[in-house]
N, C-alpha and C positions, 0 to 999 in steps of 0.2 A: 302019526306023531313023529315030529322031528327027532333026530339024534342029537339031543342037547349037548352031551360032552363033546361031540365032534364040532358042532356048531360053535361052541365056546372056545375050543382049541383054535379054530380058524380065526375067530373074531379077536382073540387075545394073543395071536401069534406075535412074537417079538417081546413079550412081557419079560422083564428082568427079575425072574424068580428062580430059585433052585428047583430042580425037577420035582422033588417030593412035595414041596410047597405049591407049585403050579398044579399038581394033581389034586391036591386038597381043595384049592381054590375052585377049580373047575368042577369038582365033584359037588361042592357045596352050592355053587351057582346053579348047577344043572338041576339039583334036587329042588331048589327054589323055583326055577322056571317050569319044571314039570308040574310042581304043586299049583302054580298059577294057571298053567294050561288045563289041568284036570278040573280046577275050580270053575274056570270060565266055561269049559265044555259042559259041566254039569249044570251050569246056569241057563243052558240053552243056546249058547253061541255056536256057530259053525266051527268046524275044525280050523279053517283058515283064520277066522276071527279070533279063536282062542290062541292060536299060535301068534298072532299079531299082538294081542294083549301081553302075552308072555314076553315077547321081544321088546315091548315098550318098557319093561322093567329094567332092561339093559341100558336103554337110551343110546348115548353116543359111545362107540367102542373105544375111541381114542380117549375120551374123558375117563371111562371105566379103567382102561389100562394105567393111566396116570394115577388115579385114586388108589388103585391096588398097589402100585410101586410105592407111592407116598406112605401108605399105611404100613407096608413092609419095612421101609426105611425107619419109620418111627418105632416099630417093634423091635428092630435090631438095635437101635440106639438105646431103648430102654433096657434090653437085655444086657447090653454092654455095661451100662451104668451100674446094674445090679451086681454083675460078676466081677467088674473091675474096681468098683468103689464101695457100694453099700454092704455087700456080704463080707469082704475083708475088714471093713471098718467096724461093723457090728460084732464080728468075732473078736478083733483085738479089744474093743471096749468091754465086752462081756468078760473075757478072760482077765483083763486087768482089774475090773471091779470085783470079780469073784475072789481072786487071789488077795486083793487088799482086804476084803471082808474076812476071809479066813485068817489072815495075819493078825487083823485087829482082834479076833475072837480068841485065837489060840497062841499067838506070838509068832516070832520073837518080838519083844517090845521095841518101840521106836527109839531112836537116839533123841535125847532132849538136851538142849544147851543148858549151861549152868544157870541155876535159878536166880538170875538177877531180877531186881524189881522191873516190872513191865515198862515203866516210863524211863528206865535207864537203857536197857537192852531188851528188845523183843525176844521172846522165847521162841526157839526154832524146834520143831518136831519133824524128824526126818525118818521115814520108814525105809532104812537101807536095805532090808530083806526084800521089800516090794520092788525097789529100784533095780535090784539084781535080777529080778525076773523079767523086767520090761524089755531088755534087748532081745530076749527069745520071742516075746509077744510081737515086737516090732518086726523081727525076722519073719514070723509067720504071716503078718499082714503084708509085707513086701512080696513074699512068695506067692500068696494067693492072688494078689492084684496083678503081679507080673505074669503069672501063669495064664491069667484070663486076658493078657494082651494090654494091660493097663500102661498108660504113658506115665512119665515121671511125676506129673502133677497128681494123678490118681493114686500112685504108689505112696507118695509123700503124705497125702491126706489119709490114706488107709493106715500108715505107720503111726501117725501122730493123733489120730482120732480120739484115743483115750483121754487126752488132756483137754479136749474140747469143753466138757462140763466144768472143769476148774477155771479155764480161761474165761468162759462165759460168766462164771460167778465173780471173778475179780474185775472183769472189764464192764460187765452190765449189772449183775445182781448187787454187788456190794456198793457201787455208787448210787444206785436207786435206793438201797436200804439207808445209806447216809443221808440222802436228801429227804427222805420220808420220816426218818426217825432220828431225833436229836440225841437220843441215848446212844445209839450206834456211832454217831459222828464224834461224840465226846470220848468214846472208849476205844477208837481206833486211830493210831498214829500212822504217819506216812512210813516210818521204818518198819512198823509191823506189817503193813501192807506189802512192802517189797520183800520181806522175809517170807511171808506166805506165798507170794507170787513165785518166787524162786524155788520154794520147797514143793509146790504143787503144780507148777507149770513148766518152769525152765528145766529143772533136774529130770522130771519124767519124760519131757520131750527129748532131751539129750540122750537119755538111756534108750528110748524107743528107737531114735535115729541111729544110735550106735550099733543096734542089732540089725535094723532094717536096711540101711543103705549099703552095707557090704553085700547082703544077700541080693539086693536089687541089681547092683553092678555085676556081681558074679554071674547072676542068671542071665542078664542082658548080653554079657560077653559069651556065655555058653550058647545062647540062641543065635548070636551073630556068627559063631564059628561053625554052626551046623550047615 
C-alpha cells in the first residue's frame, strides 16, 4: 500500500498554506485515499488497480492545488469579515440596544421639548443619558475592529452600526408606511420627520463617532510606531 501522506506531500509541493493547515489537508486527503483504496481492494481489485482508482480521486495535481488555495483564501476572507466587521458591529448594537432598554425601564427620563401643539412644533424626545454612553460603545467597536486588522471602512461601519435600524426605519420603513397607509401620511409632517431623524440617527451617530474615531486613530498610530 502506498504511503499516502508522502505521496500527497510530493503532489501538493508548493501549495501556499501555513504548515499546520497543510498537515491537516494532507491528513484528511490521505485518509480519504486510503479509504477508497481499501474499499476497492475489498471489492476484488488488484492492489495496483485499487491504487489507481484512489489516485483518480485526486485527478490533476495542479488543479487540486489551485482549488485548495482558492478555498483557503475564501476561508480567510470570511474569517476576516467576521472578526473585523460582524463581531464588533453586533457587539456595539447589542450594547446600545440593551442600555437603551434599561434606561427606558428604570430611567433617567428623556428630555422632551416644550409641549407645543404637534402641528406647530414637533415634539423632540432625546435620551441624553443614552447618548452619553454611546461614545464608549463606539470606542469599543473601533478597538475590536482595529485589533482584528480592520481598515477604516470596517471600523467606521462597526462604530456606527447601532444606528442602522433607525436609519432603515426613516429611509425605508417610514416611507413605505406612508405610501401604504393614508392615516400615517396625514399624521406625519416633514418637520417631525427631520426631528426624529436627528434624534435617532444623527445624534447617536455623532456620539458613536466621537468615541470611536479617537480610539481608531490612537490605535493606528500605536501600531505604526511599533
